[in-house]
N, C-alpha and C positions, 0 to 999 in steps of 0.2 A: 528686575526682568532678566538682567544678565546672569544672576545667580540661578534663577529658575531655569534658564536655557542651559546653563552648564550642568545642572543637575540632571536635566532630561538628557543631554548628550552622555553623560557618565552612565546612566541607567541603560540607555540603548547599547553602548560599548560593553558594558558588562554582560548584557544578554546575548551579544554576538560571541563573546568569549566562551560562555557556557555552551557545551554541545553534548547533551547527555544521551543522544540517540544516534545510533550508526546502523546503516542499512546495507544489506548485501542481497544479491540475486544469484541463486544457485540452481542446479538441476542435476538429476542422475543421468540425463540424456546428453550424450556428446554429438551423436549424429542421428538424423531423422530424415525420412523421405518426404517430398512434397505432399500436402494434403493430409499429413498425419497431425496428431495432437500431442503436444509436448508439455509435460509438467514442470513447472517452475516453483521456486520457494523464495519469496521475498520476506526477508527477516529483519526485524528491527531489534537491536540489542539496546535495552534501556538501563541506564545507570541506576544504582540503588537510591531510592527516595523519590524518583520521578515516575510519572505515569504518562501514558500516551493515550489518546482518545481513539475510540473505534470508528470504523467506517459508517456506523449507524447511530452514533450518539445523538440524543435529541437536539432539536434546534433551540436557540435561545441562550446558548452558553458559550462553550469553547468552540475553537475552529475544528470542524470535523476532519479527520485524517482522509486524504484522497490519494489514491494510488492507481496506476495504470501503466500500460506498455506504450511507448511513443510509437507514432506512426512509422510503418515500415511495409514496403511492398511485399515482403515475404510472409507477413502476418494476415491472418484472417480473425475471426471472433476470438474473444478472450473471456473467460469466466474466472471470477475471483471469489475465493472462500475465505472466511475468517473464523477463528475459534469464537466460541460464545464468550462475550465480554463480561466484565464484572460491573454490574449496575448498582450504584448507591448515590446517596446525597453527596455532592461536591461543595466542600466549604468555599471554595474560590468563587462559585457562581450561584450558590444557594438553590440549585436544582439537581435532579437526578441525572448523572452522566454515566457513560459506558467507558470503561478504561481497561488498559492492560498494564502490568508491571513486569519488569525484568525481560520480557521477550514477547514479540508479536510476530508470529509466523503467518504469512498470508500465503496461500496456495493459488496458483494461477495455472489454468488450463488453457493453453494457447494453441490454436489451430494454424498450422502452416498453410499458405495459399497453394492451390493445386499447380499453380504455374510459378512457384518459388524457384528461382534460378539456383543451380548447384554452387556450392561454395560456402565460405564462412559468413554468417550473419551475426551482427551485433544487436542483441536485444537489450533495449534500455528502458528500465522501469523508472518512472517519475513519480515522486511522492510529495505531498504538502501536508504538513502536520503542526501541531501545537503541543508542547510538552509543559507540564506543571509539576510542582511538588505541593506540599500542604500549605505553603505560604505565598508562592508566587507562580506566575505563568510567564514563559518566555515568548517573544514575538514569533509568529508563524514562520516556518522555514520550508524551503523546497530543497530536495536533494534527488540525486540520480544514483542508480546502481546498474551495472552492465553484466551480461553473460554472453559469451561467444558460443554459437551453435553452428555446426556444419550441416548444410542441406546436401544430402546424398541420396539419389534415387536408389542406390543399391542397399541402403541401410534398412534394417527391419523397423517395422512401426513399433513404437514405444507401447507399453501397456497403458490402459486407460488412465488418464490424469485426474487429479482430485483426491480428496480424502477417501480412505478405505471404507470409513464409516462416516455418515454424516450427523451422527448423533451430537458430538460436541462442536460440530462445524456448521456453518450456514453461508448462504449467499448474503451479500450486503444487506439487502431489504428484508430477507426472511429472518434475519437476526432481530429485526424490529417487529416481527409478527405479520409482515406484509408478503404479498406474493412476490416471488423473486423473479427478476428478468432472467432468461435463458443465458444470455451472453452479455458480457460488457462490450460495447462497441470499441472498435480500434481507436486508440489514442485517448489521452486523458481529457481532452477537450469535451468529448462526449460523456466522460465520467461526471463532469461537473453537473450534469442534469440530475444525478442522483444524490446531490447535496455534498459531494466531496470531490473529488476527481479520482476515482470512482465516486 
């Protein structure tokens, strides 16, 4: 039993040391007025040989990726777009899954509250995900990425946020062929209702 316990601890520690996915939150908008919509890009950089699961991968297999913006009084509704994932049989689970390799760029369309106070606001993206290679899956992880935006009533409203063309993009549920929600409710707790956080 001691040997088995030692092996389990060793495997857990090995999984913690491996960290093949790094997240960043960026935007082309530095200043925006209250009530406007800001485009953000939440990007996962994935090491070679590893893959990350989509926001819409079917249930019964890996941990679905969840993403959202943390609760913030300056924020209103948020909509998340993901590229169309690669769907194929996953040898780790024996079912079809949806994956991304190399990079996963999520586009976030975030509406500022009409009564957002002027000044700097830290927007915090929160993600939960699982990453695998062809032989193993690491335990699920949670990470955060931040972006500082200045709320300025004198700033011009940004151009419409979201992908210029929706052809290769989709809302979380529309990627699975279902009707998509118009908005992601604020905070990732609400995202959990969509089978990931989003």
